[in-house]
C-alpha positions in Angstrom: 56.1 124.2 100.1 58.8 126.0 98.4 62.0 126.1 99.9 65.1 128.9 99.6 68.8 127.8 100.0 71.7 130.1 100.2 74.8 128.5 98.0 77.6 131.2 98.8 80.4 129.5 98.0 83.1 130.2 100.9 85.6 127.9 100.1 86.4 126.5 96.7 88.9 124.1 96.3 90.6 121.7 93.2 91.3 118.7 93.9 94.5 116.3 93.1 95.7 113.3 94.3 98.9 113.8 95.4 100.2 110.3 94.8 102.1 108.3 91.5 102.5 104.6 91.1 103.8 103.1 87.8 103.2 99.7 86.0 105.4 96.8 85.0 106.9 99.1 82.2 109.6 101.2 82.4 107.1 104.2 81.0 103.7 102.9 80.3 101.2 105.7 78.9 99.0 105.4 81.7 99.3 105.2 85.3 97.5 104.3 88.6 97.1 107.0 91.1 94.7 105.3 93.8 92.9 102.3 94.3 89.7 100.6 95.8 87.5 98.0 95.5 86.1 97.8 91.5 87.7 100.8 91.0 90.4 103.0 90.2 91.8 106.3 89.7 93.7 106.5 86.7 96.1 109.4 85.0 97.0 109.8 81.4 98.9 113.0 79.9 95.2 114.2 79.3 94.5 113.8 83.1 93.3 112.0 85.8 90.1 109.9 86.5 88.1 107.5 89.0 87.0 103.9 86.4 85.3 101.3 87.4 85.7 98.3 86.3 84.1 97.3 82.9 83.9 101.2 82.0 85.7 103.1 79.3 86.5 106.5 81.1 86.3 109.6 78.6 90.1 109.7 78.0 90.1 106.1 76.3 91.0 104.2 80.1 89.3 100.9 80.2 89.7 99.1 83.5 89.7 95.3 83.5 90.2 94.5 87.2 90.9 96.4 90.5 92.4 95.2 93.7 94.8 96.5 96.7 96.9 95.3 94.8 97.0 96.7 91.2 95.3 97.3 89.0 94.5 95.8 85.2 93.8 98.4 82.3 93.3 98.3 78.5 94.6 101.9 76.7 95.2 102.5 73.4 94.7 99.1 72.0 97.3 97.6 74.5 97.1 96.0 78.2 98.7 97.2 80.8 99.1 95.1 84.8 100.1 98.7 86.9 100.9 98.7 90.3 101.5 101.1 93.3 105.3 102.2 93.5 107.5 101.5 96.6 107.2 104.9 97.6 103.3 105.1 97.3 102.9 101.5 98.4 104.4 102.0 102.0 101.6 104.7 102.9 98.7 102.6 101.2 96.3 101.2 103.3 94.4 99.5 101.0 90.7 99.9 99.8 88.8 99.4 103.0 90.7 102.3 104.6 88.4 104.3 102.4 90.2 107.3 102.9 91.8 110.0 99.9 94.2 113.1 100.5 94.4 115.7 98.0 96.2 118.6 98.0 95.0 122.3 96.7 96.2 123.3 93.3 97.7 127.3 92.7 94.5 128.7 93.4 93.6 127.3 96.8 90.4 125.2 95.5 90.4 121.4 95.6 88.5 119.9 92.3 88.2 116.2 92.4 86.6 113.3 89.7 84.2 111.7 92.0 80.4 109.8 91.2 77.0 110.7 91.4 74.6 106.9 91.5 77.7 105.6 89.5 77.9 108.2 86.6 81.4 109.5 86.9 81.1 113.5 87.6 83.6 116.4 88.1 83.3 117.6 92.0 84.4 121.4 93.4 84.1 121.0 97.1 82.1 123.5 98.8 81.3 124.0 102.5 79.4 127.2 101.8 76.4 124.6 100.0 74.3 123.4 102.5 73.5 120.5 99.7 75.4 119.3 96.9 73.9 121.5 94.2 74.3 121.2 90.4 72.8 123.1 87.1 69.8 121.1 85.1 72.3 120.8 82.5 74.5 118.4 84.6 71.7 116.1 86.4 70.3 115.8 82.9 73.5 114.1 81.5 74.3 112.1 84.6 70.2 110.7 83.9 69.0 112.6 87.2 65.0 112.8 87.1 64.8 116.2 89.2 61.5 117.0 87.9 60.3 114.8 90.6 61.9 116.4 93.6 60.1 119.0 95.2 60.2 123.1 93.7 62.2 125.7 95.0 64.3 128.2 94.8 68.3 129.2 95.5 69.8 132.2 96.1 72.7 132.8 94.4 75.6 135.7 93.7 73.3 136.6 90.5 70.0 136.1 92.7 66.8 133.9 93.0 66.9 130.8 90.4 64.4 128.0 90.0 65.5 124.9 91.5 64.2 121.1 92.7 65.4 119.5 95.8 65.8 115.1 95.7 67.8 112.9 96.8 70.8 111.1 95.6 71.2 107.3 96.3 75.1 107.4 96.3 77.6 110.0 96.2 81.7 108.8 96.4 84.8 110.6 96.2 87.8 108.2 95.7 85.7 105.3 97.5 84.2 107.7 100.4 80.9 106.9 99.9 77.7 108.7 101.5 74.0 107.3 101.0 71.1 109.2 100.4 72.6 112.9 99.9 70.5 115.4 99.5 71.0 118.1 97.1 69.5 120.3 94.7 69.4 120.9 90.7 69.3 124.5 89.7 67.7 125.4 86.2 70.2 126.3 83.9 74.3 126.0 83.3 75.4 127.1 86.4 76.9 126.0 88.6 79.8 125.1 86.3 80.8 122.3 88.4 79.1 120.4 90.5 79.3 121.3 94.3 80.3 119.2 97.0 77.9 120.4 99.8 77.6 119.8 103.4 75.2 117.3 103.0 77.7 114.7 101.8 80.9 116.5 104.2 79.0 115.8 107.3 78.5 112.0 106.2 82.4 111.5 106.0 85.4 112.5 108.0 87.2 115.9 106.3 90.7 117.5 107.6 92.8 119.8 106.5 96.3 119.8 107.4 98.9 122.1 105.9 96.7 122.7 103.0 96.2 119.0 102.5 92.2 118.0 102.3 91.7 114.3 103.6 88.3 112.5 103.1 87.6 109.7 104.9 84.7 107.1 106.0 83.3 107.1 109.3 
């Protein structure tokens, strides 16, 4: 049976965390801007990304440990004990709250680093997409065996394209996790970003207040 989805983008938003933290040293070259159970969002001069304990990020940051109190990271041959600043800590609810607030960029888009089945990925929030959508190129990079999925097609702005329909075991953004998430893998290089569609967003709470997008667990 062949199915067809419409994936026109009504809202595409670039997610940037609005909190800053610092470590014990005055000017460490790495910061922690989000803390979750066994994970942390780390920032260097090259940008920020979500890292698991024991994992080395693409920018070379290794997360050694992470708790609600702080994180221990290894970067450029040195180890840093990092914690939230007083300004951030006053509003920090701990890892059990599982919520993340993000500001839009200057184009009004929200992008965020998250995970699919434990693999780091960049998301573009898209309430116009009925499911999480990615290119076959990204699926291969993430090690997703999408060829086992149901064959179908999607209708994009460029026309009808072959696709496979699959279920992702876990999709997580800033510790806000959904399970058994419907997704489509579109043959080729597009979309350039993984679209964080409604099959994920319907499983979490989403609020946009004053332009700040907040995702949290139900």
